N, C-alpha and C positions, 0 to 999 in steps of 0.2 A: 587482446580483445577483452579479457576479463577485467583488466585495469580500467578500460574505457567504460564498460557497462556496469560493473559490479556496484559502484556507489549509487547509481540511479536505481538499479534493481533492488538494492537493499532498502532505500527510502520507500520505494513503492511497496515492497513486501512488508516493511514495518507498519506502514500506514494501513495496509490491508489486514494484517494479522494482529497488530497491536502487541507484539511480543518480539523483543530484540533477538532472542535465541532462535525462535522459530523462523524469523525473517532471515537470519544468517544461514540456517539450514536450507531454507527454500531457495536462496540465491545460489548456494553451493550446488544444490540439486539441479537448478536451472542451468547453471554453467556446464555441468556434466552432461545434461541432456543436449545442450547446444553443441558441445564438442562431439558427442556421438552422432548427432543428426546433421552436422555441417556438410558431409558429402551429399546429403539429400536436398540441401538448400537449392531451390530452382531459380532464385532471383526474381520471382514474380512480384516481390515487394522489397522495400529497403531492408537491409540486414537488421537494423535496430528494431523495426516493426516485427520482423520474424522472431527475434530474440524476446521481445516483450510478449508476443503471443505465447511462446513457450513458458515465460515467467507467469503470465496470468493463469495458464492451465495448471502449473505447478502450485501456485498460491491457492488456487481454488481447491486443489487436492488436499493441501495442508489444512485449509479451513474446514473441510469435511471431516478430516481425521481428528481434529481437536475440538469439534463442536461442543462436546460436553466437558471439556477440561477447563480449569481455571487459567487465568492469564496473569502473568507477573510483569509489571511495567518498570519497576525501578531496580536496576542492577548496579554493581559497583562502577561500571563505566558511566552510568547515568549520574551517579553521585559525583564522580570526577568532573563530568561536564558541568554540573551545577557549581562546583567549587571553582572551576577554571573560568566560568562566565564573568566577563568584565561587568562592573557596575554593582548595583545593589543586589546583594545575595538573596534577599527576600523576594525582590522583583524577578530575579532569574528563576528562583524556585517556583514562583507562581506561574511563570510562562511555561516552565517544564510540565507542571501539573495540568495546565490547560491543554497542552499538546497531547498529553497522555489521555485526557478525557476525550478529546477529539478522536484520537486513534482508537480508543475503546468503542466509540460510537460508530466510526467507519467500519470497524471489524464486525459490527452487528448488522450492517447492511447486507443485502444479497451479494453474492460474489460478483455479479455483473455490475451492480450499482457501485459497489466499492471500487472495482477496477476503473469504471468510467470516471468517478469522482477523483480518484488519485491520479489517473493519467491526465485528466484535463487541468485540474486546479493545482496539483503539486508537481507534476512532471512536465507540464506545459505542452502537451500534445493537442492537436486540433481534432475536430470532429472526424475528418476523413481518415486521419492516422488511427484514431481510436476505433473507428469502424473496421479498419483493416486488422488491427490487433485482436479485437473481439469477434471478428468474422461476422459482422452484422451490417446493417445499413446505417447511413448517416442520420436518417430520421430516428432510428432506434437509439442511437447515441444520445440525441437530444432528449428523448423520452427517459432514458436511463439517468441522465444528469438531472432532469426535472424531478423525477421520482426520488432519486438519491438525495437531492437537496431537501425535499419535503420530509423524507424520513429522518434526515440528520437534524432538521429543526425540531421535530418531535422528540427524538432521542436526547438532544442537548437540553431541551427544556425539561425533560423528565429528570435528567441528572442534576440540574439546578434545583428543581423542586425537592428532590430527595437529599440535597446537600452533599452529593458525591463530588469528588474531585473532578 
């Protein structure tokens, strides 16, 4: 089960937290919580939806804990990724920096907006699945996505104006 869900959970956690180390910790904690809670799984929703619900709660907890801590985006694994990227090294580096800027902005959204944005745009979930994961209505998912996009536009514009990566 971990092999199936861990990569997607990591991508979601990284996009929500903006930190590769925190994302790895959050995924590990999520998988431990899933393992401990598996006997309590009632099958009222798909297993993946249930696991993502646990992940979203775990990630939200991590976001609260690190609220006033700084974020590190480039680690040795990231450097290797840039070096291994085919094509123009400068272009690959620019793409990596743009992804980091987006991750930083997503991490500044509210936990529910961040979860809705990453689940919809990056993980490919539909409104109904996201509503189940976030334990809310389909209409609320639409509102979270709308507000999240608006907040992202403002945040991204602000980083461009300040010349941030």
